[in-house]
C-alpha positions in Angstrom: 20.4 -28.7 -10.5 18.2 -31.5 -9.0 14.5 -32.1 -10.3 13.3 -35.6 -9.2 9.7 -34.5 -8.9 8.2 -37.7 -10.6 5.1 -38.0 -8.8 2.5 -35.2 -9.2 1.8 -32.0 -7.2 -1.3 -31.2 -5.7 -4.0 -29.4 -7.6 -3.5 -25.6 -6.5 -5.7 -24.3 -9.3 -8.2 -22.1 -7.9 -6.6 -19.6 -5.3 -9.2 -19.7 -2.4 -9.7 -23.0 -2.4 -7.2 -26.2 -0.6 -5.3 -28.6 -3.4 -6.7 -31.7 -3.3 -4.6 -34.5 -1.5 -4.2 -37.9 -1.9 -1.8 -41.2 -1.3 0.7 -39.3 -3.8 1.1 -35.9 -2.0 4.3 -35.8 0.0 4.2 -32.7 2.2 7.2 -30.9 3.6 6.4 -28.3 6.2 9.5 -26.2 7.1 9.2 -24.7 10.6 11.5 -22.6 12.6 10.3 -23.2 16.1 9.1 -26.6 17.9 5.5 -25.3 17.9 4.8 -23.9 14.6 4.0 -27.0 13.2 1.2 -27.0 15.1 -0.5 -23.8 15.3 -0.1 -23.0 11.4 -0.4 -26.3 9.8 -2.0 -28.7 12.1 -5.1 -29.2 10.5 -2.9 -29.1 6.8 -0.8 -32.1 8.1 -4.0 -34.2 9.7 -5.6 -33.7 5.7 -2.2 -34.8 4.3 -2.2 -38.1 6.6 -5.9 -38.8 6.1 -5.8 -38.9 2.2 -2.8 -41.1 2.4 -0.2 -38.9 2.3 3.8 -38.6 3.6 4.6 -35.4 5.6 8.2 -34.3 6.6 8.9 -31.4 9.3 12.6 -29.9 8.6 12.5 -27.9 11.8 15.4 -25.6 11.5 16.4 -24.5 15.2 15.4 -26.4 18.7 13.7 -23.1 20.0 16.7 -23.0 22.7 16.7 -19.1 23.0 13.5 -18.9 25.1 15.2 -17.1 28.2 11.6 -15.8 29.5 9.3 -19.5 29.6 12.7 -21.0 31.2 13.0 -18.6 34.0 9.6 -19.0 34.9 9.4 -22.8 35.0 13.3 -23.4 35.8 13.1 -20.4 38.7 16.4 -19.3 37.4 17.6 -15.7 36.6 20.9 -16.7 34.6 20.7 -18.8 31.6 24.2 -20.7 30.7 24.7 -22.7 27.8 24.4 -26.1 29.0 20.6 -25.0 30.2 20.0 -23.5 26.7 20.7 -27.1 25.6 18.6 -28.7 28.2 15.8 -26.3 27.0 16.3 -26.9 23.5 16.0 -30.9 24.0 13.2 -30.5 26.5 11.2 -28.7 23.0 12.2 -31.2 20.9 10.6 -33.8 23.0 7.6 -31.2 23.3 7.4 -31.5 19.4 7.6 -35.3 19.1 4.1 -35.4 21.2 2.6 -32.4 19.3 3.5 -34.5 16.1 2.0 -37.7 17.8 -1.1 -36.3 18.1 -0.9 -35.3 14.5 -0.6 -38.8 13.3 3.0 -37.7 12.2 5.6 -40.4 13.4 8.9 -39.1 15.3 11.5 -40.7 12.4 9.0 -37.5 10.0 11.1 -34.9 12.1 14.1 -33.7 10.5 16.3 -31.3 12.6 18.8 -29.0 11.3 20.0 -27.3 14.8 20.7 -23.5 13.9 20.9 -21.1 16.1 17.2 -20.0 17.4 16.7 -16.3 16.6 19.8 -16.1 14.6 18.4 -17.4 11.2 19.3 -14.1 9.7 22.9 -14.0 11.1 22.7 -17.6 9.5 21.3 -16.6 6.2 23.5 -13.2 5.9 26.8 -14.7 6.9 26.8 -18.1 5.5 24.2 -18.0 2.9 25.9 -20.8 0.9 26.5 -23.9 3.3 23.0 -23.1 4.9 21.0 -23.2 1.4 22.4 -26.4 0.4 21.9 -28.2 4.0 18.0 -27.0 2.9 18.5 -28.3 -0.5 19.8 -31.5 0.6 16.6 -31.7 2.9 14.3 -31.2 0.4 16.0 -33.4 -2.3 16.6 -36.4 0.3 12.3 -36.1 0.9 11.5 -35.0 -3.1 7.7 -33.3 -1.9 5.2 -32.7 -4.1 4.5 -29.5 -1.6 6.2 -27.2 0.3 4.9 -25.3 3.1 6.6 -23.0 5.1 6.8 -19.4 6.8 5.6 -16.4 5.1 8.0 -13.6 4.0 5.7 -10.9 5.9 6.1 -13.0 8.9 7.7 -9.9 11.3 9.4 -12.9 13.4 12.8 -12.4 12.0 13.8 -16.3 12.1 10.4 -16.8 9.7 11.1 -14.1 7.3 14.9 -15.8 7.0 13.5 -18.9 6.7 11.1 -18.0 3.9 14.5 -16.5 2.1 16.5 -20.0 2.9 13.5 -21.9 1.4 13.2 -19.9 -1.7 16.8 -20.0 -2.5 16.8 -23.7 -2.0 13.7 -24.6 -4.1 15.2 -21.9 -6.7 18.2 -24.7 -7.3 15.9 -27.4 -8.4 15.1 -27.1 -12.1 11.6 -28.3 -11.6 10.8 -27.1 -7.6 7.3 -28.3 -6.3 4.8 -26.2 -5.1 5.2 -23.6 -2.6 2.7 -22.1 0.3 3.3 -19.6 2.9 2.2 -19.7 6.3 2.0 -16.3 9.0 2.3 -16.9 12.4 3.1 -13.4 13.2 1.7 -10.7 11.5 -1.8 -9.3 10.3 -1.0 -9.1 6.1 0.4 -12.3 4.9 1.8 -12.7 0.9 -0.1 -13.6 -2.0 -3.7 -15.0 -2.9 -5.0 -16.8 0.4 -6.7 -20.1 1.0 -8.4 -21.1 4.2 -7.7 -25.0 5.9 -10.9 -26.1 7.8 -10.9 -29.1 9.7 -13.3 -31.6 11.0 -13.9 -31.5 14.7 -11.8 -34.6 15.4 -9.1 -32.8 13.6 -9.7 -29.4 16.0 -9.6 -31.7 19.0 -6.4 -33.3 17.7 -4.6 -29.7 17.1 -5.6 -28.4 20.6 -4.3 -31.5 22.1 -1.0 -31.4 19.9 -0.7 -27.6 20.9 -1.3 -28.4 24.8 2.1 -30.6 24.5 3.9 -27.7 23.8 4.2 -27.4 27.8 7.2 -24.8 27.9 5.1 -22.3 25.4 1.9 -22.5 27.2 2.9 -21.5 30.4 3.2 -18.2 30.2 1.8 -17.9 26.4 -1.2 -20.2 26.5 -4.0 -17.8 25.3 -2.1 -16.3 22.7 -1.2 -19.2 21.5 -4.7 -21.0 21.5 -5.6 -17.6 20.0 -3.2 -18.0 16.9 -4.4 -22.0 16.6 -7.7 -21.1 16.7 -8.0 -18.6 13.7 -8.0 -20.5 10.2 -5.4 -21.9 8.9 -4.4 -19.6 6.0 -2.1 -20.5 3.4 -0.5 -18.7 0.6 1.4 -18.8 -2.5 4.3 -16.5 -2.3 2.9 -13.2 -4.1 4.3 -11.4 -7.2 8.0 -9.7 -6.5 7.8 -5.9 -6.1 9.4 -3.2 -8.9 11.1 -1.0 -5.9 11.8 -0.8 -2.1 8.5 -0.3 -0.5 10.0 1.5 2.6 10.2 5.2 3.2 12.4 5.4 6.6 12.5 8.7 8.3 15.6 10.6 7.4 16.6 11.0 11.3 16.6 7.0 11.6 18.7 6.5 8.4 22.5 6.8 10.4 21.4 3.7 12.1 19.9 1.3 9.1 21.4 -1.2 7.2 20.6 -2.5 4.1 21.1 -6.2 2.6 20.4 -8.1 -0.2 20.4 -12.1 -0.7 19.8 -13.9 -4.3 21.5 -16.5 -6.5 25.1 -14.5 -6.0 25.5 -14.4 -2.6 24.5 -12.0 0.7 25.8 -8.4 0.8 24.8 -5.5 3.5 25.7 -1.5 3.3 24.7 0.9 6.0 21.5 3.0 4.4 23.9 5.8 3.1 26.2 3.8 1.1 23.6 1.6 -0.2 23.5 1.2 -4.0 20.2 3.1 -4.3 18.7 5.0 -7.4 15.9 7.3 -7.2 13.4 7.2 -10.5 11.5 10.3 -12.0 8.4 9.9 -9.7 10.2 9.4 -6.3 10.5 5.7 -6.3 14.0 4.0 -4.6 15.4 1.2 -6.6 18.5 -0.9 -6.2 21.4 -0.3 -8.7 23.0 -3.4 -8.8 24.1 -6.0 -11.9 21.1 -7.5 -13.0 20.6 -10.9 -11.6 19.9 -14.4 -14.1 15.9 -13.6 -14.7 13.5 -15.7 -12.9 15.9 -16.2 -9.6 14.5 -14.6 -6.5 16.4 -11.7 -5.1 15.7 -10.5 -1.5 15.8 -7.1 0.7 16.0 -6.6 4.4 15.9 -3.2 5.7 16.8 -3.1 9.7 17.5 -0.9 12.8 21.3 -1.5 14.4 20.0 0.0 17.4 19.8 -2.9 20.2 16.3 -3.2 21.3 14.2 -6.1 23.6 12.4 -5.9 21.2 12.9 -9.2 18.4 10.2 -8.5 15.6 10.9 -6.8 12.7 9.7 -3.4 11.3 10.5 -3.2 7.8 11.7 -6.8 7.2 12.1 -8.5 4.1 10.8 -7.8 0.5 11.3 -9.4 -2.7 12.0 -7.4 -5.9 11.5 -8.2 -9.5 14.9 -6.8 -11.0 17.3 -4.0 -10.7 17.5 -0.5 -12.2 20.4 0.6 -13.9 22.1 4.0 -13.4 19.9 6.6 -15.4 18.2 7.9 -12.0 19.9 10.4 -9.4 21.7 8.3 -6.7 21.0 9.2 -3.2 22.6 11.4 -1.4 24.9 10.3 1.4 24.1 9.9 4.9 25.3 12.0 7.1 
């Protein structure tokens, strides 16, 4: 375990107030795609920089699996691997320009180069290497504050990024405070505070957003609307005691339940999952207990193919597992 943490963390006491920043603040922002840094944290980044603090951005993917804007701007139908790589380089360059508008030097951007729209698969299929890589990035910078996507975000890359960050932080003896941001969805995690910028900071954020030209081409209005919202940041919410979902019976043959924790990642069809129903009808996982205090995340997903990329059920965090005292669910036929 790592636990360097020699600097003081920003004060996070009142839930409704922004933390106090100083020259000792070391802000690490984890973003799944280029443009998330501006939409979700453009004001926050500027305020840390204005206080004399240091900012590091960890970019998980290059945003290269972005076919419709690429088809529109490049006037092409078929997108080959080389085309995607070129598009990823374009988005990376746009992000560097956006960060310059926010006062962040190019050297502060660290790119891990993982698969765009593939972070869930990365998490479920190669959990240990991906968590280790992210933990190494965190250890290298040794932040006093980490900001990452919320677990409630409906984009699968964003929610998976939250799980990856939480697992990476769990490997530290004294992890820094974590705040979440929500881009896709309406209800975030935990207690929320808002970041409001000066007129100049708001103007710089809009200028940074404009640098993401590839995304503004088709989604400019939506992105401006997202960026115009107050930046809302929250501590992670308390884990749940049971699964929050009640999927309809007719969908259950096509549902898959996945669990990710310190022991690794496992997945089952709904009918094969180790589920138990309590006397009140609540659903619980029936598995060996995890180490106390370590996070456990569960995902429910539909295996049917769909053009809709956003999650319907998504992820939840559980506080623990029940024993086998309740009745097991009947197998799905």
